[in-house]
C-alpha positions in Angstrom: -31.1 10.9 -12.8 -28.5 8.2 -12.6 -28.2 6.4 -9.4 -24.7 6.1 -7.8 -23.7 2.5 -7.2 -21.4 1.8 -4.3 -19.5 -1.5 -4.5 -18.3 -3.1 -1.3 -15.6 -5.7 -1.5 -15.5 -8.0 1.5 -12.1 -8.3 3.0 -12.3 -12.1 2.8 -12.5 -11.8 -1.0 -9.3 -9.7 -1.0 -7.6 -12.4 1.1 -8.8 -15.1 -1.3 -7.5 -13.1 -4.3 -4.1 -12.8 -2.5 -3.9 -16.5 -1.9 -4.8 -17.2 -5.5 -2.0 -14.8 -6.7 0.5 -16.4 -4.3 -0.5 -20.0 -5.5 -0.1 -19.0 -9.1 3.2 -17.3 -8.4 4.5 -20.5 -6.7 3.6 -22.7 -9.7 5.1 -20.6 -12.4 8.5 -19.4 -13.6 11.2 -17.3 -11.9 9.5 -14.0 -12.8 6.4 -15.3 -10.9 8.6 -16.1 -8.0 9.8 -12.6 -8.1 6.2 -11.4 -7.9 5.8 -13.7 -4.9 8.8 -12.1 -3.2 7.1 -8.8 -3.9 4.2 -9.9 -1.6 6.6 -10.3 1.3 6.6 -6.5 2.2 2.9 -6.8 2.9 3.6 -9.6 5.3 6.3 -7.4 6.9 3.8 -4.5 7.2 1.3 -6.7 8.9 4.0 -8.0 11.2 5.1 -4.5 12.1 1.5 -3.6 12.9 1.2 -6.8 15.0 4.4 -5.9 16.9 3.2 -2.4 17.7 -0.2 -3.8 18.7 1.1 -6.5 20.9 3.4 -4.1 22.7 0.7 -1.6 23.2 2.3 0.9 20.9 -0.2 1.0 18.0 -2.9 3.3 19.3 -2.8 6.4 21.4 -5.2 8.7 23.3 -3.6 11.7 21.6 -6.1 13.3 19.3 -3.4 14.1 16.8 -2.3 10.4 16.5 -6.0 9.3 16.3 -6.6 11.9 13.6 -3.6 10.9 11.6 -4.5 7.2 11.8 -8.1 7.9 10.8 -6.7 9.9 7.8 -4.4 6.9 7.0 -7.3 4.5 7.0 -9.4 6.9 4.8 -6.5 7.2 2.3 -6.1 3.5 2.2 -9.8 2.9 1.6 -9.9 5.7 -1.1 -6.9 4.2 -2.9 -8.3 0.7 -2.8 -11.7 1.8 -4.2 -9.8 3.5 -7.1 -9.0 0.1 -8.6 -11.2 -1.4 -11.2 -12.9 -4.7 -10.1 -10.5 -7.6 -10.4 -7.3 -5.5 -10.8 -6.1 -5.2 -7.2 -3.1 -7.5 -6.5 -1.1 -8.1 -3.3 2.0 -8.6 -5.4 3.7 -5.6 -7.0 2.9 -6.9 -10.5 0.5 -4.6 -12.4 -2.9 -6.2 -13.2 -4.9 -3.6 -15.1 -4.8 -2.4 -18.7 -3.9 1.1 -17.8 -2.4 3.3 -15.1 -4.8 4.3 -12.4 -5.2 8.1 -12.5 -8.2 8.6 -10.4 -8.7 9.0 -6.6 -5.5 9.7 -4.7 -3.5 8.3 -7.7 -4.0 11.7 -9.3 -1.6 13.1 -6.7 0.6 10.3 -5.6 1.7 7.0 -7.1 1.7 4.9 -4.0 -1.1 6.0 -1.7 -1.5 2.7 0.0 2.2 2.8 1.1 1.7 6.4 2.1 -1.3 5.3 4.2 0.7 2.5 5.9 3.5 4.8 6.7 1.2 7.5 8.0 -0.5 5.0 10.3 2.7 3.5 11.7 4.6 6.8 12.1 1.6 8.3 13.9 1.9 5.3 16.3 5.6 5.8 16.6 5.2 9.5 17.5 2.5 8.6 19.9 4.8 6.1 21.7 8.3 7.2 21.0 10.9 4.5 22.0 13.8 2.6 20.4 11.4 -0.2 19.5 8.9 2.0 17.8 11.6 3.9 16.0 13.1 0.6 14.8 9.8 -0.6 13.6 9.0 2.7 11.8 12.4 2.9 10.2 12.3 -0.7 9.0 8.8 -0.3 7.7 9.8 2.8 5.8 12.8 1.0 4.2 10.5 -1.9 3.2 7.8 0.4 1.7 10.4 2.5 -0.2 12.1 -0.7 -1.6 8.7 -2.2 -2.6 7.8 1.1 -4.3 11.0 1.1 -6.3 10.5 -2.5 -7.4 6.9 -1.7 -8.3 8.0 1.4 -10.3 10.3 -0.9 -12.4 7.5 -3.2 -13.2 5.1 -0.4 -14.1 7.7 1.3 -16.4 8.1 -2.1 -18.2 4.3 -2.6 -18.7 3.1 0.9 -19.4 4.9 3.0 -22.0 3.2 6.2 -20.6 4.3 5.5 -17.0 7.3 7.9 -17.1 5.0 10.8 -18.0 2.7 9.9 -15.1 5.7 9.6 -12.8 6.9 13.1 -13.8 3.4 14.5 -13.0 3.0 12.9 -9.5 5.1 12.3 -6.4 5.7 8.8 -5.1 4.4 9.2 -1.5 3.6 12.7 -0.4 1.7 15.1 -2.7 3.8 18.0 -4.0 6.8 17.0 -1.8 8.1 13.5 -2.2 
């Protein structure tokens, strides 16, 4: 019987990969600078989480908010583990040789963005205010813009991407 192998990637190695990607993008041509700019939404997402956390609006005692945020974390981990080793990038530029069609990518094209949006909007609903609505709205705009930019890069690199895009939804399975 074959033994299942579980590969754990330490978060520090992902940060090191991100720094490597950013350094490479700074040293290369304008297309590489565009890739660097595509990493900025991640910085914005982290800043939005920090704002919600510092203001006490990130977590809630509501079991519905907790359940949604746990689901978001689970979706993010599942999506991240769907990448082949060495193909995950912080920038929007594709790194693999083919489209990922396993894990949550069978249903949605951008599960990590979906997870970030679910996590933040659960926090917004748990602490409804002008500030949280502004953070949630801004984060949604940034995630959608990054998704659109990434879609363009993916369509350029993978000739079969339009077929994959027709078979899946960008953020919410079967809906949107």
